[in-house]
C-alpha positions in Angstrom: 102.5 121.1 156.3 103.5 121.8 159.8 100.4 122.7 162.5 101.1 125.4 164.6 99.6 125.5 168.0 97.8 128.1 167.5 95.4 126.7 164.6 95.0 123.9 167.4 93.6 126.0 170.1 91.5 127.8 168.0 90.0 124.6 166.4 89.8 123.4 170.3 88.1 126.7 171.2 85.5 125.9 168.2 84.8 122.0 169.0 85.7 121.0 172.4 87.9 118.3 170.9 91.2 117.0 173.0 94.5 118.2 171.7 95.5 115.1 169.9 92.4 114.7 168.2 92.6 118.5 167.1 95.8 118.3 165.7 95.0 114.8 163.6 92.3 116.8 162.4 94.4 119.6 161.0 96.9 117.4 159.8 94.2 114.9 157.9 92.9 118.4 156.4 96.2 119.9 155.3 95.1 122.6 158.1 91.8 123.4 156.9 89.8 124.8 160.0 86.5 124.4 158.2 87.5 121.0 156.8 88.6 120.0 160.3 85.6 121.1 162.3 83.6 118.5 159.8 86.3 115.6 160.2 85.9 115.6 164.0 82.1 115.6 163.5 82.2 112.7 161.4 84.4 110.7 163.5 81.8 111.9 166.7 84.6 114.1 168.4 83.6 117.5 167.9 81.1 118.4 170.7 80.1 121.5 169.1 77.0 120.7 166.5 78.0 123.8 164.2 80.7 126.5 163.7 80.0 129.3 165.8 81.1 133.0 165.2 83.5 134.2 167.9 82.3 137.3 169.3 85.6 139.1 169.5 85.2 142.6 168.4 83.2 145.5 170.7 80.7 147.9 170.1 77.2 148.3 169.3 73.7 146.7 167.6 71.3 149.3 167.4 67.8 149.2 166.3 64.8 151.4 164.6 61.5 150.9 164.0 59.2 153.0 162.0 55.8 151.8 161.1 56.2 148.4 159.1 60.2 148.7 158.7 62.5 147.8 161.1 66.5 148.5 160.5 69.3 147.2 162.9 73.2 148.5 162.5 76.4 147.2 164.3 79.0 150.0 165.0 82.3 148.4 166.0 84.8 149.7 168.4 88.4 148.6 169.7 87.0 148.6 173.6 84.1 147.6 175.5 84.6 151.4 176.8 83.6 153.1 174.3 80.8 151.0 173.7 79.7 152.3 177.1 80.8 156.1 176.2 77.4 158.3 175.8 79.1 160.1 173.0 79.3 156.9 170.8 75.7 155.5 171.9 74.5 159.1 170.8 76.0 158.4 167.4 75.3 155.2 167.4 71.7 156.1 167.8 71.7 158.8 165.0 73.4 156.3 162.4 70.6 153.7 163.4 67.8 156.4 162.6 69.4 157.6 159.4 69.3 153.6 158.1 65.7 153.6 158.2 66.4 155.9 155.0 69.0 154.1 153.4 68.6 150.9 151.2 72.0 149.1 152.0 75.6 150.2 153.8 76.9 152.4 151.0 73.9 154.4 150.7 73.9 154.5 154.6 77.6 155.8 154.9 76.6 158.5 152.4 73.8 159.2 154.1 73.3 163.2 156.1 73.5 163.2 159.6 73.2 166.7 160.8 75.3 168.2 158.0 77.8 165.6 157.6 77.7 162.1 155.9 77.7 159.2 158.3 81.4 158.1 157.0 82.8 161.8 157.5 80.8 161.9 161.3 82.5 158.3 161.9 86.2 159.5 161.0 85.5 162.8 163.0 84.4 160.6 166.0 87.6 158.5 165.7 89.6 161.5 166.2 88.2 162.8 168.9 87.7 159.5 170.9 91.3 158.3 169.5 90.0 154.7 168.9 89.4 153.0 165.8 85.6 152.4 164.8 83.9 150.9 162.1 80.5 150.7 160.6 80.0 147.1 160.0 76.6 146.3 158.7 72.6 147.2 158.7 70.0 145.1 157.9 66.3 146.1 157.1 63.2 144.1 158.0 59.5 144.8 156.4 56.5 143.6 157.3 52.5 144.9 158.6 54.0 145.0 162.2 58.0 145.0 163.0 58.9 143.5 166.9 62.1 144.5 168.0 64.3 143.2 171.2 67.5 144.2 171.9 69.4 141.2 174.4 72.4 142.6 177.1 70.7 146.4 176.5 73.5 148.9 177.4 70.9 151.6 177.0 67.7 152.3 175.1 67.4 150.7 171.6 71.1 149.2 171.6 73.1 146.3 173.4 75.0 143.1 172.2 72.6 141.1 170.4 69.5 143.0 168.4 66.6 141.1 166.7 64.1 142.0 164.2 61.0 140.4 163.5 58.7 141.1 160.3 55.0 140.0 160.9 51.7 139.6 158.7 49.0 140.4 160.6 48.8 142.8 163.7 51.1 141.6 166.5 49.3 140.8 169.8 52.5 140.6 171.9 53.3 137.4 169.7 56.4 139.2 168.0 58.6 140.0 171.0 58.2 136.6 172.3 59.5 135.3 168.7 61.9 138.2 168.7 63.5 136.9 172.2 63.2 133.3 170.8 65.7 134.4 167.9 68.1 136.1 170.0 68.2 132.7 172.4 68.1 129.9 169.2 70.4 132.3 166.8 68.0 130.2 163.8 70.4 130.2 160.2 67.1 131.1 158.2 63.3 131.3 158.4 62.6 128.0 156.5 64.1 125.7 154.6 63.2 127.7 151.3 65.8 130.3 152.3 68.5 128.2 154.0 72.3 128.6 152.6 72.2 125.8 150.0 76.0 125.3 150.8 75.3 124.9 154.2 72.8 122.1 153.7 75.5 120.4 151.2 77.7 120.7 154.2 75.4 119.2 157.1 74.5 116.2 154.4 78.2 115.7 153.7 79.1 115.3 157.3 75.6 113.2 158.1 76.6 110.6 154.9 80.0 109.8 156.4 78.8 109.5 160.0 75.8 107.0 158.3 78.9 105.2 156.5 80.8 104.9 159.2 78.2 102.8 160.8 78.6 100.3 158.2 74.8 99.7 157.4 73.4 99.0 153.7 73.0 101.7 151.6 69.2 101.6 151.6 69.4 102.1 155.7 72.2 104.9 155.1 69.5 106.8 152.7 66.8 106.7 155.4 69.5 107.8 158.0 70.5 110.6 156.4 66.7 111.7 155.4 65.8 111.6 159.1 68.9 113.2 160.2 68.0 116.1 157.9 65.0 116.6 158.8 66.4 117.1 162.2 68.8 119.3 161.2 66.0 121.7 159.9 64.1 121.7 162.8 67.1 122.7 164.9 68.3 125.9 162.3 64.9 126.9 160.7 63.2 129.7 162.8 59.6 128.2 161.5 60.5 124.5 162.6 62.5 125.1 166.0 60.6 124.4 169.5 59.3 127.7 170.6 61.3 128.3 173.7 58.3 130.2 175.8 56.6 127.0 174.9 58.4 123.9 173.5 55.3 122.1 173.0 54.7 124.2 169.7 57.2 124.7 167.0 57.6 128.8 166.1 55.4 128.6 163.0 52.8 127.2 165.1 53.1 129.5 167.7 52.9 132.6 165.2 49.8 130.8 163.7 48.0 130.3 166.8 48.3 134.0 167.3 46.9 134.9 164.2 50.1 136.4 162.5 52.5 134.8 159.8 56.6 135.6 160.2 58.0 137.7 156.6 61.4 137.6 157.9 63.9 138.3 160.4 67.2 139.5 161.3 69.5 138.9 164.4 72.8 140.9 164.5 75.4 140.1 167.4 78.4 142.4 168.4 81.8 141.4 166.4 80.0 137.9 165.5 82.9 136.4 162.9 85.4 139.0 163.4 88.8 137.6 165.0 91.2 140.1 167.0 94.2 139.4 169.1 93.0 138.3 172.5 93.9 140.7 175.0 93.5 140.4 179.1 91.9 142.8 181.4 94.7 145.1 182.7 95.7 145.3 178.6 92.5 146.5 177.6 92.8 149.1 180.6 96.0 150.4 180.2 95.2 150.8 176.0 91.7 152.8 177.1 94.2 154.7 179.6 96.8 155.7 176.6 99.6 153.7 177.9 
């Protein structure tokens, strides 16, 4: 199949690979972007260790905590101008509070917001502000205590990255430190037990191919894979990651020293995984001005 310049650019943006290497990877994998990333990693040509979600859409993540329950919601807009609009921010804040009593996104869409459903409120706001908006997702964390942290805060309780951490035991300040760690390190899961099996299998396949290319005996390769998978778990599971506040201990060890157990976490980043047409700043200003 013909490989387009757009596909090559997208793969290069994700991996930092050279143009010819990116083109070859796509050719070898029939244009499958995910498989091409793995192909480059197998050959040692990808600079990015894992596929990262490209933050493309605008909007806000808002957090609300009440007792032992914390919720995070993401509401998207077309431009960053709207995300800075006080009217939009007030609506997102109200939606986050309503989410405290909603079990899932569908229930939140139907929840009452001053006499109207959240879905209808959003539709009305689209009409008055003149820009498309979506309530994209919500997540919940529970525990004896729930710590919240907003990175790149725009106003109270909302910004570009929102993190919630649930704790068993009394929070003596460690909760916010762990939440800040989650914002920075972006773990894939709490522990090995709850990591996505597909992610594990994909990583194992890449590491196996890398090990085989070394030409070493099968017994040696098996030990190499075990060692590299352990390193992978240390990198992507919260409890095994080196604590950014004190890299001499893992996050799990830091929590234990503080007398708490981490029961769960949520990290929402505005627009992660959403693709949108790239637009220069001048075009964005013109769009916001109605031209």
